[in-house]
C-alpha positions in Angstrom: 2.0 5.6 37.4 5.4 4.0 37.4 7.9 6.1 35.5 11.2 5.3 33.9 14.6 6.8 34.9 15.7 10.2 33.7 17.9 9.8 30.7 16.2 6.7 29.2 14.6 6.9 25.8 11.3 5.7 27.3 11.4 8.6 29.8 12.0 11.1 27.0 8.9 9.7 25.3 6.9 9.8 28.5 7.9 13.5 29.1 7.0 14.4 25.6 3.6 12.8 25.9 2.8 14.3 29.3 3.9 17.8 28.2 4.6 19.0 31.7 1.9 17.0 33.5 3.0 15.1 36.6 0.4 12.4 37.4 0.5 10.5 40.7 3.5 8.2 40.7 5.6 10.3 38.3 8.4 10.4 40.9 8.5 6.6 41.2 11.3 5.8 38.8 12.6 2.4 37.7 15.4 1.4 35.5 13.9 -1.1 33.1 10.8 -2.2 31.2 10.7 -5.3 33.4 10.7 -3.2 36.5 7.7 -1.2 35.1 5.8 -4.4 34.5 6.7 -5.8 37.9 5.4 -2.7 39.6 2.1 -3.0 37.8 1.9 -6.7 38.5 2.6 -6.2 42.2 -0.1 -3.5 42.2 2.4 -0.7 43.2 1.2 1.2 40.1 -1.7 1.1 37.7 0.1 2.0 34.6 3.5 2.7 33.0 5.3 2.7 29.6 7.1 -0.5 28.6 7.7 -2.6 25.5 5.1 -5.1 24.2 7.2 -8.3 24.8 7.6 -7.4 28.5 3.9 -6.6 28.9 3.1 -10.0 27.3 5.5 -11.8 29.7 3.7 -10.4 32.7 0.2 -11.0 31.0 -0.6 -7.2 31.2 -2.7 -5.2 28.8 -0.8 -3.2 26.2 -1.7 -0.2 24.1 1.0 0.7 21.5 2.2 4.3 21.6 4.7 4.4 18.8 7.2 2.1 17.0 10.7 2.2 18.4 13.9 1.8 16.4 17.1 0.4 17.7 20.3 0.7 15.8 23.5 -1.2 16.4 26.5 1.1 16.0 29.9 -0.4 15.5 33.1 1.4 14.6 34.3 0.2 11.2 37.7 -0.6 12.6 36.2 -3.2 14.9 34.0 -5.1 12.4 36.3 -8.0 12.2 36.5 -8.7 15.9 35.4 -12.3 16.7 32.5 -11.2 18.9 31.1 -8.8 16.2 31.5 -11.4 13.4 29.6 -13.9 15.6 26.9 -11.3 16.3 26.5 -10.5 12.6 26.1 -14.2 11.8 23.5 -14.6 14.6 21.5 -11.6 13.2 21.4 -13.2 9.8 20.5 -16.7 11.1 16.8 -17.5 10.1 16.0 -19.1 13.4 17.3 -16.2 15.4 15.4 -13.8 13.1 12.2 -15.8 13.7 12.8 -15.7 17.5 13.3 -12.0 17.4 10.1 -11.6 15.3 8.3 -13.7 18.0 9.5 -11.2 20.6 8.0 -8.3 18.5 11.1 -7.1 16.7 11.0 -6.4 13.0 14.0 -5.9 10.8 14.0 -3.2 8.1 16.6 -3.3 5.4 19.9 -3.7 7.2 23.5 -3.0 6.5 25.9 -5.7 7.5 28.4 -5.2 10.2 
């Protein structure tokens, strides 16, 4: 196993699934989904938990565990900052949305920034 770093959302999920078990490799911690895939590709581990787009980039097998939701949180007082206005426009752009969908992201009903 290659594990994720303590404090990451993925590590929380892993610990819930393992329910106290500590398989071989549990102590090998990496800081990203890419690092999980690299460890597997380099045969330093047989398995780990990562997101589907990263597994696909490394041509690894993938078994979904659960859907994951990401939320963008922005203080209302900062909504009109140029960077956030630009980000909101990008997230509404049909081409960007298609590219995100190609990467495995779906978009539920959203509120605008």
